[in-house]
C-alpha positions in Angstrom: 2.6 24.8 11.1 4.5 23.0 8.4 4.7 24.1 4.9 2.8 22.5 2.0 6.1 21.4 0.5 7.1 19.5 3.7 3.7 17.8 3.8 3.8 16.9 0.1 7.3 15.4 0.4 6.3 13.4 3.5 3.2 12.1 1.7 5.4 11.1 -1.3 7.8 9.2 0.9 5.0 7.4 2.8 3.3 6.4 -0.5 6.6 5.0 -1.7 6.9 3.0 1.6 3.4 1.7 1.3 3.8 0.5 -2.3 7.3 -0.9 -1.6 5.9 -2.9 1.3 3.0 -4.1 -0.9 5.4 -5.2 -3.6 7.8 -6.9 -1.2 5.0 -8.8 0.5 3.6 -10.0 -2.8 7.1 -11.1 -4.0 7.6 -13.1 -0.7 4.2 -14.7 -1.1 5.0 -15.7 -4.7 8.3 -17.3 -3.5 6.5 -19.2 -0.8 3.8 -20.4 -3.3 6.5 -21.4 -5.7 8.3 -23.4 -3.0 5.2 -25.3 -2.1 4.2 -26.0 -5.7 5.0 -29.7 -5.6 3.0 -30.5 -2.5 -0.6 -30.8 -3.6 -2.6 -30.0 -0.5 -0.3 -27.4 0.8 0.0 -25.7 -2.6 -3.7 -25.4 -2.9 -4.1 -23.9 0.6 -1.2 -21.4 0.1 -2.7 -20.3 -3.3 -6.1 -19.7 -1.7 -4.6 -17.8 1.3 -2.2 -15.8 -0.8 -4.9 -14.8 -3.3 -7.1 -13.6 -0.5 -4.1 -11.8 1.1 -3.2 -10.2 -2.3 -6.7 -8.6 -2.6 -6.7 -7.6 1.1 -3.2 -6.0 0.9 -4.1 -4.2 -2.3 -7.3 -2.8 -0.8 -5.5 -1.6 2.3 -2.7 0.0 0.3 -5.2 1.9 -1.9 -7.1 3.0 1.2 -3.8 4.2 2.9 -2.8 6.1 -0.3 -6.2 7.7 -0.6 -6.0 8.8 3.1 -2.6 10.4 2.4 -4.0 12.2 -0.6 -6.8 13.6 1.6 -4.2 14.7 4.1 -2.1 16.5 1.4 -5.3 18.2 0.1 -6.2 19.4 3.5 -2.7 20.8 4.0 -2.9 22.5 0.6 -6.2 24.1 1.5 -4.8 25.3 4.8 -1.6 26.8 3.3 -3.2 28.3 0.2 -6.6 29.2 1.8 -8.6 27.3 -0.9 -12.2 26.5 -0.3 -12.8 23.8 -2.9 
């Protein structure tokens, strides 16, 4: 059985990785959208796709963060014996 501190630090690192990947992906999408800005049809298509991707990636990142929070709470309950 791992200690609560180990679980908490692992959750913190995973949250950082999730949000760093989210930020990196969005920056790459913005760069691609900026590169296709002068091509009318392609620019419109990329803006629509990237807007949808942004909302989807944000939704997934929030869900993953919430799942990690639940995992940390379960570990806390197991270690401390809390019955919340």
